[in-house]
Structure formats: structure tokens, C-alpha cells
N, C-alpha and C positions, 0 to 999 in steps of 0.2 A: 504494500500500500504506500510505502514511502516514495516510490517513483511516481505515483499517480497524483499526489497532492503536495508537490514540491514547495508551494508557497503557503501551505497550511491554511488555506481558505476554508476548508471544511471544518476546522476546529471552531470557527465562529458560529457554526450551526445556523447557516443562512436559510436552509430549506426546512419547511414544515409540511405536514400533510393532514388531511381530514378525510375520513371514510364516512360516506352517507349510508342511510338505511338500505338503499338499493345497491350497495357495494360499489358505488363510484368513488374514485379517489381524486381529490383535489390536491395538487401540489403547489405550494407557495414558495416564493423566493423573496425574502425580506418583506413578507406580508402581502405581496402581490401575487395573485393567482397566475400561474404560468401554464399549467396543463391540467387536463382532466383525463383520467384513465377509466375505462369501463370494460366490461366483459372479461375476456381471457387475460388482457393486460393487467387489469386491476386485481384479478385473482392471483396472478404470478407476483405482482408487487406486494400484496398483503402477506403472502406466504414467505417472501424473502425478508421483509422488513420486521416481522415478528421475532426473528432469530438474530437480528443484527445488533451489533454494538452501536452506540451513538454515532461514531465516525463512519462506520460501515453504512448506517442508515442514511447519512448525508450523501455518501457516494452513490447509493442506490437511487436516491431521489435526483441527484445530479444527472445520472445516466438516463433516468426515465424522462427528464425534461428535454433531453437532446441538446443540441448546440444552439441555444437561444441567445447567448450573450457573446457578442462579437468584439467588444471593446470600443465601439463607436457610440455607445449610449451615453446620454448626458447624466452626470452625477449631480443630483439636486441637493448638494450639501451646502 
């Protein structure tokens, strides 16, 4: 895992998720909804995330969101 998160961004726990009654999974990045998983994808996600450590869970959520952050987004700080 050390080679995957070289800048330790996943230590900040920027990803969160929520599972709905109908087993849809909403994944958030810094409080903003990024993606919705349903069907087989949500089933697979839920089974993986239940057994994961906090850092592994961050990696699973990062992979599930895909490549959404390209570096050209404005930082509203």
C-alpha cells in the first residue's frame, strides 16, 4: 500500500460513504457526492468495505470513484 499513497492523502480520510435502504451506495469526497453505486457494484463495494481497515476503506472508495480529480479544479480555500 505504501507505493499507492505516496503523499499520504488517504490518511486525511477525505472519502465517506452512505448505504441506503435499497442498497445504493453514495460516495462522498470532502462532503461532496461524487458517485452512486447500485446493483452488483454496490454489493461488491459493501462486501469489501466491511472487512477493510480505515486506510484500506479510503483506497476502496478512491478506486470506486474512478479518476474524477485531474488537478485543474479550483481550490475554494
